[in-house]
Each structure stands twice: as structure tokens, then as C-alpha cells.
C-alpha positions as CSV (number, residue, x, y, z in Angstrom):
1,M,17.5,59.6,60.4
2,F,15.0,56.8,59.9
3,W,14.5,57.7,56.7
4,Y,18.4,57.1,55.4
5,R,18.9,53.7,57.1
6,N,15.6,52.8,54.7
7,L,17.1,54.1,52.0
8,I,20.3,52.6,52.4
9,K,18.4,49.4,52.3
10,L,16.8,49.5,49.8
11,S,19.8,50.8,47.3
12,T,21.5,48.0,48.3
13,P,21.9,45.3,45.7
14,I,20.2,41.8,46.4
15,K,22.8,39.1,44.5
16,S,20.9,36.1,43.0
17,K,21.5,33.0,43.6
18,T,20.4,31.7,40.8
19,P,20.0,33.2,36.6
20,I,16.1,34.1,37.2
21,T,15.6,34.0,33.0
22,K,16.7,30.4,33.1
23,N,14.8,28.8,36.0
24,L,11.6,30.9,35.7
25,L,9.7,28.7,33.0
26,Q,11.0,25.5,34.8
27,A,9.8,26.8,38.4
28,S,6.5,27.8,37.4
29,L,5.8,24.3,35.8
30,S,7.1,22.4,38.1
31,H,4.3,23.0,40.3
32,F,1.6,20.9,37.9
33,S,3.5,17.9,39.0
34,T,1.4,15.4,41.1
35,A,4.5,13.5,42.2
36,N,7.2,13.6,44.7
37,Q,10.3,15.7,43.4
38,P,12.7,13.7,41.9
39,P,16.2,13.1,43.1
40,A,18.7,15.2,41.5
41,S,20.3,12.8,38.8
42,A,16.5,12.6,37.7
43,Q,16.1,16.5,37.3
44,A,16.1,16.7,33.7
45,Q,13.3,14.5,33.0
46,P,10.3,15.9,31.7
47,S,7.7,16.9,34.2
48,G,4.2,18.4,33.7
49,L,0.3,17.3,34.5
50,G,0.6,13.7,36.1
51,P,-2.4,11.4,36.1
52,T,-5.8,12.4,37.9
53,K,-6.2,10.7,41.4
54,P,-10.1,8.5,41.4
55,H,-11.4,11.5,43.1
56,D,-10.5,14.2,40.7
57,K,-12.1,15.3,37.9
58,P,-11.7,14.0,34.5
59,R,-9.3,15.4,32.5
60,V,-10.3,16.6,28.9
61,V,-7.2,17.9,26.8
62,V,-7.5,19.9,23.8
63,L,-5.1,19.9,21.4
64,G,-5.3,23.2,19.1
65,S,-7.1,26.6,19.1
66,G,-8.7,26.5,15.9
67,W,-12.5,26.7,15.3
68,A,-13.5,22.9,16.3
69,G,-11.3,22.8,19.1
70,C,-12.4,25.9,20.8
71,R,-15.8,25.3,19.8
72,L,-15.4,22.2,22.0
73,M,-14.0,23.9,24.7
74,K,-16.8,25.9,25.1
75,G,-19.2,23.7,24.6
76,L,-17.7,21.5,27.8
77,D,-19.2,21.8,31.2
78,P,-16.0,23.0,33.9
79,K,-18.1,21.4,36.8
80,L,-17.5,18.0,35.4
81,Y,-14.3,18.3,33.2
82,D,-10.8,19.6,34.0
83,I,-10.2,21.5,30.5
84,V,-6.6,21.8,29.4
85,C,-5.5,23.0,26.0
86,V,-2.7,23.0,24.3
87,S,-2.0,25.5,21.3
88,P,1.3,27.6,19.8
89,R,-1.3,30.7,20.2
90,N,-3.6,32.0,22.7
91,H,-6.2,33.1,20.2
92,M,-8.5,32.0,18.3
93,V,-8.6,33.6,14.5
94,F,-12.0,34.4,12.7
95,T,-10.4,33.1,9.4
96,P,-13.4,34.6,7.0
97,L,-12.5,38.1,7.6
98,L,-8.5,37.7,7.8
99,A,-8.4,39.0,4.5
100,S,-9.8,41.9,5.2
101,T,-7.3,43.0,7.9
102,C,-4.4,43.2,5.0
103,V,-6.1,46.4,3.4
104,G,-7.3,47.8,6.3
105,T,-11.1,47.1,6.8
106,L,-10.9,46.0,9.7
107,E,-8.1,45.8,12.1
108,F,-6.1,42.7,13.5
109,R,-8.0,42.9,17.2
110,S,-11.7,42.4,15.3
111,V,-10.6,39.0,14.4
112,A,-8.7,37.1,17.5
113,E,-10.8,35.9,20.3
114,P,-8.4,34.9,23.5
115,I,-9.0,31.7,24.2
116,A,-9.8,32.4,27.9
117,R,-13.1,34.7,26.6
118,I,-14.2,31.5,25.0
119,Q,-13.9,29.1,27.8
120,P,-12.7,30.9,31.5
121,S,-12.7,28.0,33.4
122,I,-9.2,27.9,31.7
123,S,-7.9,30.6,33.4
124,S,-9.5,30.4,36.3
125,A,-10.8,26.8,37.7
126,P,-8.3,24.9,39.7
127,G,-7.8,22.2,37.4
128,S,-7.8,23.7,33.8
129,Y,-4.8,25.4,32.4
130,F,-3.8,27.1,28.9
131,F,-0.2,26.2,28.1
132,L,1.2,27.9,25.0
133,A,3.8,25.3,23.5
134,N,3.2,22.6,20.5
135,S,2.9,19.0,20.9
136,T,5.1,16.9,19.7
137,A,4.2,13.5,20.7
138,V,1.7,11.4,21.7
139,D,1.7,8.0,24.0
140,T,-1.4,6.4,23.6
141,E,-0.6,3.6,25.8
142,H,0.4,6.0,28.9
143,H,-2.4,8.4,27.7
144,E,0.7,11.1,28.0
145,V,0.7,14.2,25.9
146,H,4.7,15.3,25.0
147,C,4.5,19.0,24.7
148,E,7.2,21.8,24.2
149,T,7.3,25.4,25.2
150,V,7.0,28.4,22.2
151,T,9.5,30.6,22.6
152,D,10.2,32.5,18.6
153,G,11.6,35.7,19.0
154,T,13.1,35.5,22.1
155,D,16.6,34.9,23.7
156,T,16.4,34.7,27.2
157,L,14.6,31.1,27.2
158,D,15.1,28.0,26.1
159,P,11.8,25.8,24.9
160,W,11.3,23.7,28.0
161,K,10.0,19.8,27.8
162,F,6.8,18.6,29.4
163,K,4.1,16.1,30.0
164,I,0.5,16.3,30.6
165,S,-1.2,12.9,31.1
166,Y,-4.7,12.7,30.2
167,D,-7.7,10.7,30.5
168,K,-9.2,11.9,27.0
169,L,-7.7,13.5,24.7
170,V,-9.1,15.7,21.3
171,I,-6.8,16.2,18.5
172,A,-7.4,19.7,16.9
173,S,-4.5,20.8,15.7
174,G,-5.5,21.7,12.2
175,A,-3.0,21.6,9.1
176,Q,-0.4,23.3,7.5
177,A,-0.3,25.3,4.3
178,S,0.2,23.1,0.9
179,T,3.6,24.0,-0.9
180,F,3.2,21.0,-3.1
181,G,7.5,20.7,-3.1
182,I,7.7,23.9,-5.3
183,H,11.0,25.5,-4.1
184,G,11.3,29.2,-2.8
185,V,7.5,28.9,-2.0
186,K,8.1,28.8,2.1
187,E,10.8,31.7,1.6
188,H,9.5,34.7,-0.9
189,A,5.4,33.8,-0.8
190,I,3.1,34.9,2.0
191,F,0.5,32.7,3.4
192,L,-2.6,34.0,4.6
193,R,-4.1,31.9,7.8
194,E,-3.0,33.4,11.3
195,V,-2.9,37.1,12.3
196,H,0.8,37.6,11.8
197,H,0.5,36.8,8.0
198,A,-1.8,39.4,7.5
199,Q,0.5,41.9,9.6
200,E,3.1,40.9,7.4
201,I,1.2,41.3,4.0
202,R,-0.3,44.6,5.0
203,R,2.9,45.7,5.7
204,K,4.9,44.5,2.6
205,L,1.7,46.2,0.2
206,L,2.3,49.5,2.2
207,L,6.0,49.4,1.6
208,N,5.4,48.8,-1.7
209,L,3.5,51.5,-2.7
210,M,5.8,54.0,-0.4
211,L,9.0,52.5,-2.9
212,S,7.2,52.8,-6.3
213,D,6.7,56.9,-5.5
214,V,10.5,57.7,-4.6
215,P,11.9,59.4,-8.0
216,G,14.0,57.8,-10.6
217,L,12.5,54.2,-10.1
218,P,12.5,52.6,-13.5
219,E,8.8,52.2,-14.6
220,E,9.5,48.3,-15.2
221,E,10.7,47.7,-11.0
222,K,7.3,50.2,-10.2
223,R,5.1,47.8,-12.0
224,R,6.9,45.1,-10.7
225,L,6.9,46.5,-7.1
226,L,2.8,47.0,-7.4
227,H,2.1,43.5,-9.4
228,C,0.2,41.7,-6.5
229,V,0.0,37.8,-7.6
230,V,-2.6,35.3,-5.6
231,V,-1.9,31.9,-6.4
232,G,-5.5,29.3,-5.7
233,G,-8.4,30.5,-6.8
234,G,-10.0,28.5,-3.3
235,P,-12.2,30.5,-1.0
236,T,-9.7,32.4,0.8
237,G,-7.6,33.7,-2.5
238,V,-10.8,34.5,-4.2
239,E,-12.0,36.6,-0.8
240,F,-8.7,38.3,-0.6
241,S,-8.5,39.0,-4.4
242,G,-11.3,40.6,-4.1
243,E,-10.4,42.7,-0.9
244,L,-7.1,43.4,-2.2
245,S,-9.3,45.0,-5.5
246,D,-11.6,47.1,-3.4
247,F,-8.8,48.4,-1.6
248,I,-6.7,49.8,-4.8
249,R,-10.3,51.3,-6.3
250,R,-11.3,53.4,-3.2
251,D,-8.1,53.9,-1.4
252,V,-4.7,53.9,-3.4
253,H,-6.8,56.0,-6.8
254,E,-7.6,58.2,-4.3
255,R,-4.7,58.2,-1.9
256,Y,-1.6,57.8,-4.0
257,T,-2.5,58.9,-7.7
258,H,1.2,58.8,-8.9
259,V,1.3,55.0,-8.6
260,K,-2.7,54.2,-9.3
261,D,-2.3,52.8,-12.8
262,Y,0.8,50.6,-12.1
263,I,-0.8,48.6,-9.2
264,H,-2.5,44.9,-10.8
265,V,-3.9,41.9,-8.7
266,T,-3.2,38.2,-10.6
267,L,-4.8,35.2,-9.5
268,I,-3.4,32.5,-10.8
269,E,-5.3,28.6,-10.8
270,A,-4.6,25.2,-12.3
271,N,-8.1,24.6,-12.8
272,E,-11.6,26.7,-12.0
273,I,-11.8,28.9,-9.3
274,L,-13.8,28.0,-6.8
275,S,-14.2,24.4,-8.6
276,S,-15.6,22.9,-4.9
277,F,-19.0,25.1,-5.2
278,D,-22.0,25.7,-6.9
279,D,-21.2,26.5,-10.9
280,R,-23.7,29.7,-10.4
281,L,-21.2,30.7,-7.0
282,R,-18.5,30.3,-9.7
283,R,-19.9,32.2,-12.4
284,Y,-20.4,34.7,-10.0
285,A,-17.1,35.0,-8.6
286,I,-15.1,35.1,-12.0
287,K,-17.6,37.8,-13.0
288,H,-17.2,40.0,-10.4
289,L,-13.2,39.8,-10.0
290,T,-13.3,40.4,-13.6
291,K,-15.1,43.1,-13.1
292,S,-12.8,44.5,-10.5
293,G,-10.1,44.3,-12.8
294,V,-8.5,41.5,-11.2
295,R,-6.7,39.6,-14.0
296,L,-6.9,35.5,-13.6
297,V,-4.1,33.4,-15.1
298,R,-5.1,29.3,-15.6
299,G,-1.8,28.1,-15.0
300,I,0.9,26.0,-12.8
301,V,3.3,27.2,-10.3
302,K,7.1,25.7,-11.3
303,D,9.4,27.6,-9.0
304,V,9.4,31.0,-6.7
305,K,12.2,33.2,-7.3
306,P,12.6,36.1,-5.0
307,E,11.2,38.6,-7.5
308,N,9.1,36.3,-10.3
309,L,7.6,33.3,-10.2
310,V,7.9,30.4,-13.1
311,L,4.8,28.9,-14.8
312,T,5.1,25.2,-16.5
313,D,4.7,26.7,-20.2
314,G,8.3,28.3,-19.3
315,S,6.2,32.1,-18.8
316,E,7.8,34.0,-15.4
317,V,5.5,36.6,-13.5
318,P,6.8,39.6,-11.7
319,Y,5.7,40.3,-8.4
320,G,6.2,42.6,-5.7
321,L,3.6,40.5,-3.6
322,L,3.1,37.1,-3.2
323,V,0.4,35.3,-1.6
324,W,0.0,31.7,-1.0
325,S,-2.9,30.2,-0.8
326,T,-3.4,26.4,-2.6
327,G,-5.0,24.5,0.5
328,V,-3.7,22.7,3.5
329,G,-2.2,19.7,4.0
330,P,-1.4,17.1,6.6
331,S,1.2,18.5,9.7
332,P,4.3,17.6,10.8
333,F,2.9,16.8,13.7
334,V,0.2,14.6,12.2
335,N,2.3,12.7,10.2
336,S,4.7,11.6,12.8
337,L,1.5,10.1,15.3
338,G,1.0,6.3,14.7
339,L,-2.3,6.6,13.7
340,P,-4.8,5.5,11.1
341,K,-5.1,7.9,8.5
342,S,-8.4,8.8,6.1
343,P,-7.7,9.7,2.1
344,G,-5.5,13.2,2.3
345,G,-3.1,12.1,4.8
346,R,-5.5,13.1,7.9
347,I,-6.1,10.9,11.1
348,G,-8.7,8.6,10.6
349,V,-12.0,8.9,12.4
350,D,-15.7,6.8,12.8
351,E,-18.8,8.4,12.7
352,W,-18.3,9.1,16.1
353,L,-15.3,11.2,15.8
354,R,-13.0,8.5,17.5
355,V,-10.1,7.2,16.9
356,P,-10.5,3.3,16.4
357,T,-7.1,2.2,16.9
358,V,-6.4,3.7,20.6
359,Q,-8.9,4.1,23.5
360,D,-9.6,8.0,24.5
361,V,-8.7,9.8,21.7
362,F,-11.1,12.0,18.9
363,S,-9.8,13.9,16.5
364,I,-11.6,17.0,14.8
365,G,-11.0,19.7,12.8
366,D,-8.9,19.9,9.8
367,C,-6.7,17.6,10.5
368,S,-9.3,14.8,11.0
369,G,-10.7,13.1,8.3
370,F,-13.6,9.5,8.4
371,L,-12.5,6.5,7.0
372,E,-13.6,4.9,4.2
373,S,-14.8,2.2,6.2
374,T,-17.5,4.7,7.5
375,G,-19.0,5.9,3.8
376,K,-18.3,9.8,4.6
377,P,-17.0,11.9,2.4
378,V,-13.9,14.3,4.2
379,L,-15.3,17.4,5.4
380,P,-14.4,20.6,3.6
381,A,-11.2,22.9,5.2
382,L,-13.9,25.4,6.0
383,A,-14.2,27.1,9.0
384,Q,-18.0,27.0,9.0
385,V,-18.0,22.8,8.6
386,Q,-15.1,22.6,11.6
387,Y,-17.0,25.3,14.1
388,R,-20.0,22.6,13.8
389,V,-18.2,19.5,14.4
390,G,-17.5,21.0,18.2
391,P,-21.1,20.5,19.2
392,K,-21.0,17.2,18.2
393,L,-18.2,16.1,19.9
394,C,-19.3,17.6,23.0
395,I,-22.9,15.6,22.9
396,N,-21.1,12.4,22.1
């Protein structure tokens, strides 16, 4: 009966003294603190990574996992530094190819590279970590970063706040899509900056193709569902419009023959498309898009409604899919920092990418720009540009 006694022991329920889901995150972060365990009255104080000791390696904290931040982490020597990355995503997005994933030319996994592959030490070295969290504040006087964990889509865990002490801080948190305060953009438009944006665009596009083939659907509603509108004639808007037009010509005309004459793409731009590029490239893009069937409209969006958008001249443009790519601007986190700003609201840096008013703080990527005193122009928010900034800071 030995097996029967063991079976009874295994089947006996064990009562948990504390809720696991509530204390799981707190327990996982508690061992990072270098200070002694605080008294019961101070349990609510945020824990985290305390200051490094004299014999420890200097700690470099990188806020963000974009092109500039990841290129910097790749170039850092883990034998010389402890590397800590704080970002709301655990991968880097290859943004130049993001538009191709919306129509199935590439799969989503092809444009996402885990940070642990870019800098393996963050998942293996004793003093290096990656934290899935948002940075909420920077205390430059005490060399601390205030963070809050990302728990979007989960109901079991509450956001957990913690602090990270740094020896060198690199702010590379990027920028956010500009809406210019236009009503309805955040509610009804889709941006194209993350992998989940591309997934939403593909889902919406395929859903509209399916719905438009339902019998009895009014022709006007069918044309609206299959009208894809792109607002913004920058690199992202032009690239996505080209990918979408190729998808229509090569796939929709073959697989959705019943609705192939209803689907159209419209690109709306206030000025000239690709205005920051050479005139020859701009003319080539216009010629290629027009040949592909993309309708170019010059106008300014005044309001965005659930099924149509309104231009400043009063005309309405119905849409089934609306993609917003009108450039980027500083994020609320960057705006909240009491640091000098460059033109456009970015964090101001000198020619060595340092924030001049504080010690041991650097800034790279779309969130930073050269101060006017340097005489250098603000770098464009392009992946190719930011990829070259990371190695420069490593050399500095």
C-alpha cells in the first residue's frame, strides 16, 4: 500500500497563506534591493536596485529599446559595465519593414528582435537586467529612475513601482505619434509604430474584405469599407501606401474578384509628400504611387469620425481603414522631465550627446536633439540616423 499512501499525500490540497498573484511581482523584485529589509511601517516604499558599491562595475541604465538604445547596448562591454534596460517592450522593431508585415509580405516575427539577443548579458550577467516597465520620473540629484511595471491586458497584477539607481543614465525612450490635437484620431485611427499596430491593420483590412463580400450590402457601404486612407506623406505613409497598392494589385485582384473594383487607397498630405527628401526622389515617389493607383489628396484633416474624416475645406472622406502617420513628437515622459529642451520639445544635448545641466545623463534617439548653442541641426527621426548615434555614444 506504499503507492496508496503517496497518492493520498499528493492529492491533499495545500492551503496558501498568501495570495500568489498579489505578491509574485513584489517577491521577484525584492531581491534586487541592496539595502536591508525595511520595517513593517515602510513596506509600502518602492524597492529596486540600490546604488552600486565601490568594488562593483558602473551601472549604465538605458531607458528604451529602439534603434538608438539597442545599438548602444550592443556596443557596451559587459565586462566593464552592468547594463540595465527599462522598456515597455522586450524587443526591438525593425521599423523600415513594418509596413510589409501589414499585408503579409513579411511575418511579424521577422521584424522583431529580442533584446536578449542584441545584448545577451541582460539575461545572464549577475548585475545586468531587463525590466518590462515604463519610466515615470528621473531624480538627477539622487541618481535614480522611477519606474512602473507594464501590466496592460492583465487583471491579476497591479502596477508595481520601483527605483533604479544609476551611475550613467541614457534616455532613449523615443517619441510618440503626433496627432496635433485633432479630435478622434486616437479613437478611430491606427498608428504604424509597433508590431501590434501592424497586426491591427492586417486584421482590420482582412475583416473589411470579408464583410464587403456579404450579399445585400449597399454599394456605398462596400466602397467605404474598402477605402483605405493614409494621413501623412512622410516615409512611413508613402511606404505603407506603396505596400498596400501592391497588395491590392497582386492579391486582392486574384483572390477577391467580387470586390476588386471597390478597393482604393488615398494618401492625404498637407504639403508635398516626402518634403524633407530630394526633389528627384519626391517626383519618383509621386510617379510610382500614381501608377500603382494611389490617389494623392492635398488637404488638412480637421476632425476624425468613426466612418469618415473631415478636411478643413469642409469635404468628407469616408474610410474603412485609417492609418495615421503624420510624424512624431515628444512623449509625456519627456515633457515631464525638468531638462533643457531643443527645438521641437526634445531633450537638449550637446555635441557629445550629454544633457549639459546635469551629471551622468545622456540622451539619444528620437527623444533628443542638439541644443541651438551647438549650431547643429536636429537629426531626423529615421532608423538609419538613430542606428548611427548609438556607437558614437559608446565611443564618447
